[in-house]
DSSP file (Angstrom, degrees, kcal/mol; ACC not computed):
  #  RESIDUE AA STRUCTURE BP1 BP2  ACC     N-H-->O    O-->H-N    N-H-->O    O-->H-N    TCO  KAPPA ALPHA  PHI   PSI    X-CA   Y-CA   Z-CA
    1    1 A M    >>        0   0    0      0, 0.0     4,-1.4     0, 0.0     3,-0.5   0.000 360.0 360.0 360.0 -39.4   19.3  -29.4   -1.9
    2    2 A A  H 3>  +     0   0    0      1,-0.2     4,-1.3     2,-0.2     6,-0.1   0.797 360.0  57.6 -66.1 -27.0   15.9  -29.5   -0.3
    3    3 A G  H 34 S+     0   0    0      2,-0.2    -1,-0.2     1,-0.2     5,-0.1   0.818 104.5  50.5 -73.1 -30.2   17.1  -32.0    2.4
    4    4 A L  H <4 S+     0   0    0     -3,-0.5    -2,-0.2     3,-0.2    -1,-0.2   0.927 132.9   5.9 -75.6 -45.9   19.8  -29.7    3.7
    5    5 A N  H  < S-     0   0    0     -4,-1.4    -2,-0.2     2,-0.3    -1,-0.1   0.234  94.7-114.0-127.6  14.1   18.0  -26.5    4.3
    6    6 A K  S  < S+     0   0    0     -4,-1.3     2,-0.4    -5,-0.2    -4,-0.2   0.776  79.7 119.0  58.2  28.9   14.3  -27.4    3.6
    7    7 A M        -     0   0    0     -6,-0.5    -2,-0.3    -5,-0.0    -1,-0.2  -0.972  61.1-131.8-124.4 140.8   14.3  -25.0    0.6
    8    8 A S        -     0   0    0     -2,-0.4     2,-0.1    -3,-0.1     3,-0.1  -0.649  33.7-103.7 -85.4 146.1   13.7  -26.0   -3.0
    9    9 A P        -     0   0    0      0, 0.0     2,-0.1     0, 0.0    -1,-0.1  -0.400  41.8-104.0 -67.2 147.9   16.2  -24.7   -5.7
   10   10 A H    >>  -     0   0    0      1,-0.1     3,-1.3    -2,-0.1     4,-0.9  -0.425  23.3-121.3 -72.1 146.6   14.9  -21.8   -7.7
   11   11 A L  H 3> S+     0   0    0      1,-0.3     4,-2.2     2,-0.2     3,-0.2   0.805 108.6  68.0 -59.3 -31.6   13.8  -22.6  -11.3
   12   12 A D  H 3> S+     0   0    0      1,-0.2     4,-2.6     2,-0.2    -1,-0.3   0.817  93.2  59.2 -61.5 -29.9   16.3  -20.2  -12.7
   13   13 A W  H <> S+     0   0    0     -3,-1.3     4,-2.0     2,-0.2    -1,-0.2   0.943 108.4  43.4 -63.4 -46.7   19.1  -22.4  -11.5
   14   14 A F  H  X S+     0   0    0     -4,-0.9     4,-2.4    -3,-0.2    -2,-0.2   0.882 113.4  52.6 -66.1 -37.7   17.8  -25.3  -13.6
   15   15 A S  H  X S+     0   0    0     -4,-2.2     4,-3.1     2,-0.2     5,-0.2   0.921 108.3  50.5 -63.0 -43.7   17.2  -23.0  -16.6
   16   16 A A  H  X S+     0   0    0     -4,-2.6     4,-2.4     1,-0.2    -2,-0.2   0.909 111.3  47.7 -62.6 -42.1   20.7  -21.7  -16.4
   17   17 A V  H  X S+     0   0    0     -4,-2.0     4,-2.3     2,-0.2    -1,-0.2   0.913 113.7  48.1 -64.6 -41.9   22.2  -25.2  -16.4
   18   18 A S  H  X S+     0   0    0     -4,-2.4     4,-1.8     2,-0.2    -2,-0.2   0.930 111.8  48.6 -64.7 -46.1   19.9  -26.2  -19.3
   19   19 A Y  H  X>S+     0   0    0     -4,-3.1     5,-2.4     1,-0.2     4,-0.6   0.915 111.8  50.0 -60.3 -42.7   20.8  -23.0  -21.3
   20   20 A H  H ><5S+     0   0    0     -4,-2.4     3,-1.0     1,-0.2    -1,-0.2   0.913 109.5  50.8 -62.3 -43.0   24.5  -23.7  -20.7
   21   21 A A  H 3<5S+     0   0    0     -4,-2.3    -1,-0.2     1,-0.2    -2,-0.2   0.824 110.3  50.1 -64.8 -31.1   24.2  -27.3  -21.8
   22   22 A M  H 3<5S-     0   0    0     -4,-1.8    -1,-0.2    -5,-0.1    -2,-0.2   0.513 117.5-113.1 -85.1  -4.9   22.5  -26.2  -25.0
   23   23 A G  T <<5 +     0   0    0     -3,-1.0     2,-0.2    -4,-0.6    -3,-0.2   0.647  58.9 159.1  84.0  14.8   25.2  -23.6  -25.8
   24   24 A V      < -     0   0    0     -5,-2.4    -1,-0.3    -6,-0.2    -2,-0.1  -0.543  48.5-106.4 -72.1 134.5   23.0  -20.6  -25.3
   25   25 A L    >   -     0   0    0     -2,-0.2     3,-0.5     1,-0.1    -1,-0.1  -0.320  18.0-147.1 -63.1 142.0   25.1  -17.5  -24.6
   26   26 A T  G >  S+     0   0    0      1,-0.2     3,-1.6     2,-0.1     4,-0.3   0.497  80.4  91.0 -88.5  -4.2   25.0  -16.3  -21.0
   27   27 A D  G 3  S+     0   0    0      1,-0.3     3,-0.3     2,-0.1     4,-0.2   0.803  91.1  44.1 -60.9 -28.4   25.4  -12.6  -21.9
   28   28 A M  G <> S+     0   0    0     -3,-0.5     4,-2.5     1,-0.2    -1,-0.3   0.182  78.9 110.0-102.8  16.7   21.6  -12.2  -22.1
   29   29 A S  H <> S+     0   0    0     -3,-1.6     4,-2.2     1,-0.2    -1,-0.2   0.909  79.9  47.5 -60.6 -44.2   20.7  -14.2  -18.9
   30   30 A S  H  > S+     0   0    0     -4,-0.3     4,-2.4    -3,-0.3    -1,-0.2   0.908 112.3  49.7 -64.6 -41.2   19.6  -11.1  -17.0
   31   31 A A  H  > S+     0   0    0      1,-0.2     4,-2.6    -4,-0.2    -2,-0.2   0.910 110.0  50.6 -64.9 -41.2   17.5   -9.9  -19.9
   32   32 A R  H  X S+     0   0    0     -4,-2.5     4,-2.3     1,-0.2    -1,-0.2   0.905 110.4  50.5 -62.3 -40.4   15.8  -13.3  -20.2
   33   33 A L  H  X S+     0   0    0     -4,-2.2     4,-2.4    -5,-0.2     5,-0.2   0.924 111.6  46.9 -63.6 -44.7   15.1  -13.3  -16.5
   34   34 A V  H  X S+     0   0    0     -4,-2.4     4,-2.2     1,-0.2    -2,-0.2   0.927 112.7  49.2 -64.0 -44.3   13.5   -9.8  -16.6
   35   35 A I  H  < S+     0   0    0     -4,-2.6    -1,-0.2     1,-0.2    -2,-0.2   0.895 114.6  45.6 -62.2 -39.4   11.4  -10.7  -19.7
   36   36 A A  H  < S+     0   0    0     -4,-2.3     4,-0.3    -5,-0.2    -1,-0.2   0.864 120.2  38.5 -72.1 -35.8   10.2  -13.9  -18.1
   37   37 A C  H  X S+     0   0    0     -4,-2.4     4,-2.3    -5,-0.2     3,-0.5   0.674  92.7  86.6 -90.4 -18.1    9.4  -12.3  -14.7
   38   38 A F  H  X S+     0   0    0     -4,-2.2     4,-3.1     1,-0.2     5,-0.3   0.873  84.8  53.9 -56.6 -44.3    8.0   -8.9  -15.9
   39   39 A P  H  > S+     0   0    0      0, 0.0     4,-2.3     0, 0.0    -1,-0.2   0.905 111.7  46.0 -58.3 -39.5    4.4  -10.1  -16.3
   40   40 A A  H  > S+     0   0    0     -3,-0.5     4,-2.1    -4,-0.3    -2,-0.2   0.911 113.8  48.3 -68.6 -41.3    4.2  -11.4  -12.8
   41   41 A W  H  X S+     0   0    0     -4,-2.3     4,-2.3     2,-0.2    -1,-0.2   0.929 112.9  48.3 -62.6 -44.6    5.8   -8.2  -11.4
   42   42 A A  H  X S+     0   0    0     -4,-3.1     4,-2.6     1,-0.2    -2,-0.2   0.908 110.7  50.7 -63.3 -42.2    3.4   -6.1  -13.3
   43   43 A A  H  X S+     0   0    0     -4,-2.3     4,-2.1    -5,-0.3    -1,-0.2   0.888 110.0  50.9 -62.9 -38.4    0.4   -8.1  -12.2
   44   44 A C  H  X S+     0   0    0     -4,-2.1     4,-2.2     2,-0.2    -2,-0.2   0.927 111.8  46.3 -65.1 -45.2    1.6   -7.8   -8.6
   45   45 A V  H  X S+     0   0    0     -4,-2.3     4,-2.5     1,-0.2    -2,-0.2   0.909 111.8  51.5 -64.2 -41.8    1.9   -4.0   -8.9
   46   46 A M  H  X S+     0   0    0     -4,-2.6     4,-2.5     1,-0.2    -1,-0.2   0.884 109.7  50.2 -63.1 -38.0   -1.5   -3.7  -10.6
   47   47 A K  H  X S+     0   0    0     -4,-2.1     4,-2.9     2,-0.2     5,-0.2   0.912 110.3  49.6 -65.9 -42.3   -3.1   -5.7   -7.8
   48   48 A V  H  X>S+     0   0    0     -4,-2.2     4,-1.5     1,-0.2     5,-1.0   0.924 113.5  46.3 -62.5 -44.2   -1.5   -3.5   -5.1
   49   49 A W  H  <5S+     0   0    0     -4,-2.5    -2,-0.2     2,-0.2    -1,-0.2   0.914 115.5  46.4 -63.7 -42.2   -2.7   -0.3   -6.9
   50   50 A R  H  <5S+     0   0    0     -4,-2.5    -2,-0.2     1,-0.2    -1,-0.2   0.919 122.3  33.7 -67.5 -44.6   -6.2   -1.8   -7.4
   51   51 A D  H  <5S-     0   0    0     -4,-2.9    -1,-0.2    -5,-0.2    -2,-0.2   0.541  97.3-132.8 -90.6  -7.7   -6.6   -3.0   -3.8
   52   52 A S  T  <5 +     0   0    0     -4,-1.5     2,-0.2    -5,-0.2    -3,-0.2   0.927  58.0 142.8  51.9  49.3   -4.6   -0.3   -2.1
   53   53 A T      < -     0   0    0     -5,-1.0     2,-0.4    -6,-0.2    -1,-0.2  -0.708  51.6-121.8-114.0 166.6   -2.8   -2.9   -0.1
   54   54 A I        -     0   0    0     -2,-0.2     2,-0.5    -3,-0.1     0, 0.0  -0.898  28.7-117.2-107.2 137.6    0.8   -3.2    1.2
   55   55 A I        -     0   0    0     -2,-0.4   -11,-0.0     1,-0.0    -7,-0.0  -0.630  31.1-159.1 -75.1 123.0    2.8   -6.3    0.2
   56   56 A R        -     0   0    0     -2,-0.5     2,-0.0     2,-0.0    -1,-0.0  -0.888  16.7-121.3-104.4 131.0    3.7   -8.2    3.3
   57   57 A P        -     0   0    0      0, 0.0    -1,-0.0     0, 0.0     0, 0.0  -0.351  13.4-131.6 -67.9 152.9    6.6  -10.6    3.3
   58   58 A G  S    S+     0   0    0      2,-0.1     2,-0.1    -2,-0.0    -2,-0.0   0.584  78.1  96.4 -80.4 -10.1    5.9  -14.2    4.1
   59   59 A A        -     0   0    0      1,-0.0     2,-0.4     0, 0.0     0, 0.0  -0.460  65.2-141.7 -82.6 154.0    8.8  -14.4    6.6
   60   60 A H        -     0   0    0     -2,-0.1    -2,-0.1     2,-0.0     2,-0.0  -0.930  22.4-112.4-114.0 138.5    8.4  -13.9   10.3
   61   61 A G        -     0   0    0     -2,-0.4    -1,-0.0     1,-0.1     0, 0.0  -0.341  18.6-162.9 -66.9 149.3   10.9  -12.1   12.5
   62   62 A V        +     0   0    0      2,-0.0    -1,-0.1    -2,-0.0     3,-0.1   0.337  56.0 101.2-114.9   4.3   12.8  -14.2   15.0
   63   63 A G  S    S-     0   0    0      1,-0.2     2,-0.0     0, 0.0    -2,-0.0  -0.143  84.6 -66.0 -81.8-178.5   14.1  -11.4   17.2
   64   64 A P        -     0   0    0      0, 0.0     3,-0.3     0, 0.0    -1,-0.2  -0.319  50.6-132.8 -68.6 151.3   12.7  -10.2   20.6
   65   65 A D  S    S+     0   0    0      1,-0.2    -3,-0.0    -3,-0.1     0, 0.0  -0.525  75.7  31.2 -97.7 167.6    9.2   -8.7   20.8
   66   66 A N  S    S+     0   0    0     -2,-0.2     2,-0.2     1,-0.2    -1,-0.2   0.862  73.2 171.8  55.6  45.8    8.0   -5.5   22.6
   67   67 A L        -     0   0    0     -3,-0.3     2,-0.2     1,-0.1    -1,-0.2  -0.563  31.2-118.2 -81.3 150.0   11.2   -3.5   22.2
   68   68 A T        -     0   0    0     -2,-0.2     2,-0.5     1,-0.0    -1,-0.1  -0.576  20.5-130.0 -87.6 153.7   11.1    0.1   23.2
   69   69 A F        -     0   0    0     -2,-0.2     2,-0.4     0, 0.0    -1,-0.0  -0.882  22.3-172.8-105.8 131.3   11.9    2.9   20.7
   70   70 A A        -     0   0    0     -2,-0.5     5,-0.1     2,-0.0    -2,-0.0  -0.984  25.1-118.7-125.1 135.3   14.4    5.6   21.5
   71   71 A L    >>  -     0   0    0     -2,-0.4     3,-0.9     1,-0.1     4,-0.9  -0.253  31.3-110.0 -63.3 157.4   15.0    8.7   19.5
   72   72 A L  G >4 S+     0   0    0      1,-0.3     3,-0.8     2,-0.2    -1,-0.1   0.874 119.3  56.4 -58.4 -37.6   18.5    9.1   18.1
   73   73 A E  G 34 S+     0   0    0      1,-0.2    -1,-0.3     3,-0.1    -2,-0.0   0.792 108.5  47.8 -65.6 -26.4   19.2   12.0   20.5
   74   74 A E  G <4 S+     0   0    0     -3,-0.9    -1,-0.2     2,-0.0    -2,-0.2   0.566  90.7  99.3 -91.1 -10.2   18.3    9.8   23.4
   75   75 A Q    <<        0   0    0     -4,-0.9    -4,-0.0    -3,-0.8    -3,-0.0  -0.492 360.0 360.0 -80.2 148.1   20.5    6.8   22.4
   76   76 A P              0   0    0      0, 0.0    -1,-0.1     0, 0.0    -4,-0.1   0.499 360.0 360.0 -70.5 360.0   23.9    6.3   24.0
């Protein structure tokens, strides 16, 4: 998968396959994901509150730069 799009598969994909192979019911998959991810989400929110920072995405835009802004009333 990493060779096609230069992205690694998410760990949850491997976990889901493993749980399925072990016969674990999939009804609770969303709950397991939330329980597993909640500490990281909470730590991120606490850091933002403590540092008064804004979370910036790691992606960079690929569109044109220096576009002008027009109010809705002025747009065609």
